[in-house]
C-alpha positions in Angstrom: -50.1 -26.1 -33.2 -49.4 -28.4 -36.2 -47.3 -27.2 -39.1 -50.3 -26.6 -41.4 -51.7 -24.2 -38.8 -48.3 -22.7 -38.3 -48.1 -22.0 -42.1 -51.5 -20.2 -42.0 -50.7 -18.1 -39.0 -47.2 -17.3 -40.2 -48.7 -15.8 -43.4 -51.2 -13.8 -41.4 -48.5 -12.4 -39.1 -46.2 -11.5 -42.0 -49.1 -9.6 -43.5 -49.6 -7.7 -40.2 -45.9 -7.0 -39.9 -45.8 -5.5 -43.4 -48.9 -3.4 -42.7 -47.3 -2.2 -39.5 -44.1 -1.1 -41.2 -46.1 0.6 -43.9 -48.3 2.4 -41.4 -46.1 2.9 -38.4 -46.3 6.7 -38.8 -50.0 6.6 -37.9 -49.3 5.3 -34.3 -48.4 7.7 -31.5 -44.6 7.5 -31.4 -44.4 7.4 -27.6 -46.9 5.0 -26.0 -49.8 7.0 -24.4 -50.7 4.4 -21.7 -50.6 5.1 -18.0 -48.4 3.1 -15.6 -50.0 -0.4 -14.8 -52.6 0.0 -17.6 -51.2 -2.9 -19.5 -50.6 -5.0 -16.4 -54.3 -4.7 -15.3 -55.5 -5.9 -18.7 -53.5 -9.1 -18.5 -54.9 -12.3 -17.0 -53.5 -12.8 -13.4 -53.2 -16.5 -14.1 -52.2 -18.7 -17.1 -54.9 -20.5 -19.0 -55.4 -24.2 -18.1 -56.3 -25.1 -21.7 -54.5 -23.8 -24.7 -56.0 -20.8 -26.5 -56.3 -20.3 -30.3 -53.8 -18.1 -32.1 -56.6 -15.9 -33.2 -57.5 -15.1 -29.6 -53.9 -14.5 -28.7 -53.2 -12.3 -31.6 -56.4 -10.2 -31.0 -55.2 -9.6 -27.5 -51.8 -8.6 -28.8 -53.4 -6.0 -31.0 -55.8 -4.8 -28.3 -53.5 -4.9 -25.2 -49.9 -4.9 -26.3 -49.7 -2.6 -29.3 -51.1 0.4 -27.4 -48.3 0.0 -24.8 -45.5 -0.1 -27.4 -43.3 3.0 -28.1 -42.6 2.8 -31.8 -38.9 2.9 -32.2 -39.2 2.2 -35.9 -41.4 5.3 -36.5 -39.6 8.1 -38.5 -41.0 10.4 -35.8 -38.6 8.7 -33.3 -35.8 11.2 -32.3 -35.3 10.0 -28.8 -32.3 8.4 -27.0 -30.4 6.7 -29.9 -31.3 4.6 -32.9 -32.4 1.0 -32.5 -32.9 0.4 -36.1 -34.4 -2.5 -37.9 -34.9 -3.2 -41.6 -36.8 -5.7 -43.7 -33.7 -7.9 -44.5 -32.9 -7.9 -40.8 -36.4 -9.0 -39.8 -36.4 -11.8 -42.3 -33.1 -13.1 -41.0 -34.4 -12.9 -37.5 -37.3 -15.0 -38.5 -34.9 -17.6 -39.9 -32.8 -17.5 -36.8 -35.9 -18.2 -34.7 -36.9 -21.0 -36.9 -33.5 -22.7 -36.9 -33.3 -22.1 -33.1 -29.6 -23.0 -33.0 -27.6 -22.9 -29.9 -24.3 -21.4 -31.2 -22.0 -21.9 -28.2 -19.2 -23.8 -30.0 -18.3 -24.7 -33.6 -19.8 -28.2 -33.4 -23.2 -27.0 -32.3 -23.5 -25.0 -35.6 -20.5 -24.7 -37.8 -22.1 -22.2 -40.1 -22.9 -19.9 -37.2 -19.3 -19.8 -36.0 -17.8 -19.3 -39.4 -20.3 -16.7 -40.5 -19.7 -14.8 -37.3 -15.9 -14.8 -37.9 -16.4 -13.5 -41.4 -18.9 -10.8 -40.3 -16.4 -9.5 -37.8 -13.8 -9.4 -40.6 -16.3 -7.5 -42.8 -17.1 -5.0 -40.1 -13.4 -4.5 -39.3 -12.5 -3.8 -42.8 -15.6 -1.7 -43.5 -14.8 0.6 -40.5 -11.0 0.9 -41.1 -10.0 -1.0 -38.0 -6.5 -2.6 -37.7 -6.4 -5.6 -40.0 -4.7 -7.8 -37.3 -7.7 -7.4 -34.9 -10.4 -10.0 -34.4 -13.5 -10.3 -32.2 -16.9 -11.6 -31.7 -20.6 -10.5 -31.7 -21.9 -9.8 -28.2 -25.4 -8.9 -27.1 -24.8 -5.2 -26.1 -22.0 -2.7 -25.7 -22.5 -2.9 -22.0 -21.6 -6.6 -22.1 -18.7 -6.0 -24.4 -17.3 -3.2 -22.2 -17.6 -5.6 -19.2 -15.6 -8.1 -21.2 -12.9 -5.5 -21.7 -12.8 -4.6 -18.0 -12.6 -8.3 -17.0 -9.8 -8.8 -19.5 -7.9 -5.8 -18.1 -8.4 -7.2 -14.6 -6.9 -10.5 -15.5 -4.0 -9.1 -17.5 -2.9 -6.8 -14.7 -3.1 -9.6 -12.1 -1.7 -12.3 -14.4 -5.1 -14.1 -14.3 -4.9 -14.5 -10.5 -8.3 -13.0 -9.7 -10.0 -15.6 -11.9 -8.4 -18.3 -9.8 -8.4 -16.9 -6.2 -10.5 -13.7 -6.3 -9.6 -10.3 -5.2 -7.0 -9.9 -2.4 -6.5 -7.0 0.0 -3.7 -5.6 -2.2 -5.9 -5.5 -5.4 -6.8 -1.8 -5.6 -7.5 -1.5 -9.3 -8.7 1.7 -10.9 -10.9 2.3 -13.9 -10.8 5.6 -15.7 -13.4 7.3 -17.9 -14.7 10.8 -18.5 -17.4 12.4 -16.6 -19.6 12.0 -19.7 -19.1 8.3 -20.1 -22.0 5.9 -20.2 -23.4 4.6 -16.9 -22.6 1.0 -18.0 -19.0 1.7 -16.8 -20.1 2.0 -13.2 -22.3 -1.0 -13.5 -19.5 -3.0 -15.1 -17.2 -2.0 -12.3 -19.6 -3.3 -9.7 -20.0 -6.6 -11.6 -16.3 -7.1 -12.2 -15.5 -6.5 -8.5 -13.6 -3.2 -8.8 -16.4 -1.3 -7.0 -17.9 2.0 -8.0 -15.5 3.9 -5.7 -12.7 2.8 -8.0 -14.2 4.4 -11.1 -12.3 7.6 -11.6 -14.2 10.3 -13.6 -11.8 12.5 -15.6 -12.7 16.1 -16.2 -13.7 17.2 -19.8 -13.0 20.2 -21.9 -15.5 22.6 -23.4 -16.5 20.0 -26.1 -17.1 17.5 -23.3 -14.2 15.4 -24.4 -11.8 13.7 -21.8 -8.8 15.8 -21.0 -5.6 13.8 -21.5 -3.6 16.0 -19.1 -6.2 15.4 -16.4 -6.1 11.6 -17.1 -2.3 11.5 -16.8 -2.5 13.4 -13.5 -5.2 11.2 -12.1 -3.2 8.1 -12.9 0.0 9.5 -11.4 -1.9 10.5 -8.2 -3.4 7.0 -7.9 0.0 5.2 -8.4 1.4 7.4 -5.7 -1.5 6.4 -3.4 -0.9 2.7 -4.0 -3.6 2.0 -6.6 -3.1 0.0 -9.8 -4.3 1.6 -13.0 -6.3 -1.1 -14.7 -8.3 0.2 -17.6 -9.1 3.5 -19.4 -12.4 3.7 -21.3 -12.8 6.4 -23.9 -15.9 7.4 -25.8 -16.4 7.9 -29.5 -19.8 9.6 -29.2 -21.0 9.7 -25.6 -24.6 8.8 -25.1 -25.6 12.2 -23.7 -24.1 14.6 -26.3 -22.0 12.5 -28.7 -18.8 13.9 -27.2 -15.6 12.6 -28.9 -12.6 11.7 -26.7 -9.1 12.3 -28.2 -8.2 8.7 -28.9 -4.6 9.2 -30.0 -3.6 11.2 -27.0 -5.3 8.8 -24.5 -3.8 5.8 -26.4 -0.3 7.2 -26.0 -0.8 7.5 -22.3 -2.1 4.0 -21.9 0.6 2.5 -24.2 3.4 4.2 -22.3 2.0 2.9 -18.9 0.8 -0.5 -20.0 -2.8 0.2 -19.2 -5.7 -1.6 -21.0 -7.3 0.9 -23.4 -10.9 0.3 -24.4 -13.0 2.4 -26.8 -16.8 2.6 -26.6 -18.2 3.7 -30.0 -21.6 2.1 -29.4 -23.7 4.5 -31.4 -21.1 6.5 -33.5 -19.1 3.5 -34.6 -21.3 2.9 -37.7 -20.1 6.3 -39.1 -16.6 4.8 -39.5 -17.8 3.2 -42.7 -17.4 6.7 -44.1 -13.6 7.4 -44.6 -14.1 11.1 -44.0 -15.0 10.4 -40.3 -12.2 8.0 -39.5 -10.2 10.9 -38.1 -12.4 10.2 -35.0 -10.5 6.9 -34.4 -7.0 8.2 -35.2 -4.7 6.3 -32.9 -7.0 3.3 -32.6 -4.0 1.0 -33.1 -2.9 1.9 -29.6 -6.2 0.5 -28.1 -6.7 -3.0 -26.8 -10.4 -3.3 -27.5 -13.2 -1.5 -29.3 -17.0 -1.9 -29.5 -19.8 -0.6 -31.6 -23.4 -1.6 -32.2 -24.7 -2.4 -35.7 -28.1 -2.7 -33.8 -28.1 1.1 -33.4 -27.3 2.7 -36.8 -26.6 -0.1 -39.2 -30.2 -1.2 -39.8 -29.7 -4.5 -37.9 -32.2 -5.1 -35.2 -31.3 -5.6 -31.6 -29.2 -7.4 -30.4 -26.0 -7.3 -32.4 -22.8 -5.7 -30.9 -19.4 -6.0 -32.6 -16.5 -6.3 -30.1 -13.0 -6.2 -31.4 -9.7 -7.0 -29.6 -6.1 -6.7 -30.4 -5.1 -9.8 -28.5 -7.7 -12.6 -28.6 -5.5 -14.8 -26.4 -6.1 -12.5 -23.4 -9.9 -12.5 -24.1 -10.1 -16.3 -24.4 -8.0 -17.0 -21.4 -10.2 -14.6 -19.3 -13.4 -16.5 -20.2 -12.3 -20.0 -21.2 -13.9 -22.9 -19.3 -13.6 -26.4 -20.8 -15.7 -29.0 -19.1 -15.5 -32.5 -20.5 -18.9 -32.4 -22.2 -17.8 -29.4 -24.3 -14.5 -30.9 -25.5 -14.4 -31.6 -29.2 -12.0 -32.9 -31.8 -12.1 -29.5 -33.7 -11.2 -27.1 -30.9 -7.8 -26.3 -32.3 -9.1 -25.5 -35.7 -12.2 -23.4 -34.9 -13.5 -20.5 -32.9 -15.6 -21.6 -30.0 -17.3 -18.3 -29.2 -18.5 -19.4 -25.8 -14.9 -18.6 -24.7 -15.0 -15.1 -26.2 -17.5 -13.5 -23.8 -19.7 -13.9 -20.7 -22.6 -16.3 -21.8 -22.2 -19.9 -22.7 -25.3 -19.9 -24.8 -25.3 -17.8 -27.9 -27.8 -16.7 -30.5 -27.1 -16.8 -34.3 -26.7 -13.0 -34.5 -24.4 -13.0 -37.5 -27.1 -14.1 -39.9 -29.1 -10.8 -39.8 -25.9 -8.8 -40.2 -25.0 -10.9 -43.3 -28.5 -10.3 -44.7 -28.4 -6.5 -44.0 -24.9 -5.9 -45.4 -25.5 -8.0 -48.5 -29.0 -6.4 -49.1 -28.0 -2.8 -48.8 -24.3 -3.1 -49.8 -21.6 -0.8 -48.5 -22.8 1.9 -50.8 -26.4 1.8 -49.5 -25.2 1.9 -45.9 -22.9 4.8 -46.6 -25.7 6.7 -48.3 -28.0 6.2 -45.3 -25.4 7.4 -42.8 -24.4 10.4 -44.9 -28.0 11.5 -45.3 -28.5 11.3 -41.5 -25.4 13.4 -40.8 -26.4 15.9 -43.5 -29.9 16.2 -42.0 -28.4 16.8 -38.5 -26.1 19.5 -39.9 -29.1 21.1 -41.6 -31.0 21.4 -38.3 -27.9 22.7 -36.5 -27.7 25.4 -39.2 -31.4 26.3 -38.7 -30.9 26.5 -34.9 -27.8 28.7 -35.2 -29.8 31.1 -37.4 -32.5 31.5 -34.8 -31.9 34.1 -32.0 -34.3 32.4 -29.7 -32.6 29.0 -29.8 -29.1 28.0 -28.7 -27.0 25.2 -30.2 -25.0 23.5 -27.4 -22.1 22.2 -29.5 -21.9 21.6 -33.3 -23.1 18.0 -33.9 -20.1 15.8 -34.9 -22.5 13.3 -36.3 -26.2 12.7 -36.0 -27.2 14.0 -32.5 -28.2 17.6 -32.2 -28.3 19.1 -28.6 -29.9 22.5 -28.2 -32.3 24.5 -26.1 -35.0 27.1 -26.5 -33.6 30.4 -25.1 -36.0 33.2 -25.7 -35.0 36.8 -25.5 -35.9 38.6 -22.3 -35.0 38.5 -18.6 -35.6 34.8 -18.0 -33.8 32.9 -15.3 -31.9 29.6 -16.0 -34.6 27.8 -14.1 -37.4 29.3 -16.2 -35.4 28.5 -19.4 -35.1 24.9 -18.2 -38.8 24.7 -17.5 -39.6 26.0 -21.0 -37.5 23.3 -22.6 -39.0 20.6 -20.2 -42.5 21.7 -21.3 -41.6 21.5 -25.0 -40.3 17.9 -24.6 -43.1 16.7 -22.3 -45.9 18.2 -24.3 -44.6 17.0 -27.7 -44.1 13.5 -26.4 -47.6 13.5 -24.9 -49.0 14.5 -28.3 -47.6 11.4 -29.9 -46.4 13.4 -33.0 -42.7 12.8 -32.3 -40.6 11.4 -29.5 -37.6 13.4 -28.2 -35.5 13.2 -25.0 -33.3 15.5 -23.0 -30.0 15.7 -21.1 -28.6 18.2 -18.6 -25.1 19.7 -18.9 -23.9 22.2 -16.3 -27.5 22.6 -15.1 -28.8 23.4 -18.5 -31.8 21.4 -19.8 -31.0 20.4 -23.4 -33.3 18.9 -26.0 -31.7 16.0 -27.8 -32.7 15.3 -31.5 -31.2 11.9 -32.5 -31.5 11.7 -36.3 -31.1 8.3 -38.0 -34.2 6.1 -37.8 -34.3 3.7 -40.7 -36.9 5.4 -42.8 -36.4 8.9 -41.6 -36.1 11.5 -44.4 -35.3 15.2 -44.6 -39.1 15.9 -44.6 -39.5 14.0 -41.3 -36.6 16.0 -39.8 -38.1 19.3 -41.0 -41.5 18.4 -39.6 -39.9 17.6 -36.2 -38.2 21.0 -36.2 -41.5 22.8 -37.1 -43.2 21.0 -34.2 -40.5 22.0 -31.8 -40.4 25.6 -32.8 -44.2 25.9 -32.8 -44.4 24.4 -29.4 -41.7 26.7 -28.1 -43.7 29.7 -29.2 -46.8 28.3 -27.5 -44.9 27.7 -24.2 -43.5 31.2 -24.3 -46.9 32.8 -25.0 -48.3 30.8 -22.1 -45.5 32.1 -19.8 -46.2 35.7 -20.8 -49.9 35.2 -20.1 -49.4 33.6 -16.7 -46.7 36.1 -15.8 
């Protein structure tokens, strides 16, 4: 493709992209295809001769789009936000055009220095300690793995990096029973092993119990284990449970244990001063992560990872072969030493575009509206005798269940809620997901998609309550 053809096709694609964003509500939110349906429409072998962009794009619309679940639809209430926005998309287009490999300062000075400034902006926007620094990672899972590896090296004086685990290295990782599954995955990758992940009991709000943490650590020390890292959650994935940061931090500080905080989804709310009580005591932590690619209108992938001590982070990951040595190393940040991959994308550009385009005021308004809409739905649920609110939503995730009056068993109530979720998702009207706590099947309503309004939230609730009535009527008829 020559540049003249590229210009023509690029304009056509931007027109389609704009139309898509304008009409995304007309698509079924959850893809309605069957397993392998897309695969069997694809050619089993690559073409020998090149094909025209018109043909390729026609196939994109015919084959690919029907198999897409539309995360940017305001009818998307599932899992968590993975928000995009027009400024972010435009920046991503520029990033793809520049195609810079941003591993060290010399390979793109603007990328390194913009990343440093964006980390500073986010730090100050969210009220994090001013002495902290960090880097943009791909995902919170990767950032948390960085924290676990840093903790591993600090506790062993960087010996494992050099010689590997020895028979005496019995290092424990502590997290709550509600913590994200990436902790177990990270423990496997980092060499701790899943058996050395200690799940700490939670209280009635599903927050980690500091007393149980202290006891688990004491028991492990008595048994010859080394406490390596404690990972707390500000907004667990399942229910948005909030661990008590200050109390956990005091335990870690007194015992010299690495303390990492995972605020992947909820961290964006820290731009609102009234919610910073959730990170009270953060100065006692060693590392902290949140994802602008979830709730800050910046498309995937863009994770902000902050550390108290950058020296430990760099020493954990630094490799300096001759071909990467430069004359500017002492004056600049070479971010290939601040995480796992050597190659790095220019992620800071889209963050810069988004923050400048919306401004702090616009981002705050967006987050406040989502939280207010969540509280509105929680109030509606509490006023309904046939619905049960699991816990008051601390931010923008509402967990609840349909619990009709009558002599229904827990299994029947679970089945009612499963039918509500599955039937609504099959309709394509909205997309919702569930979780299970103490055997109870709960509906999760994650409120915060970029263009979601109060009207979209009310519509979702009306669909849920109407479907609940239909499910109950069906149960009466069949019973």
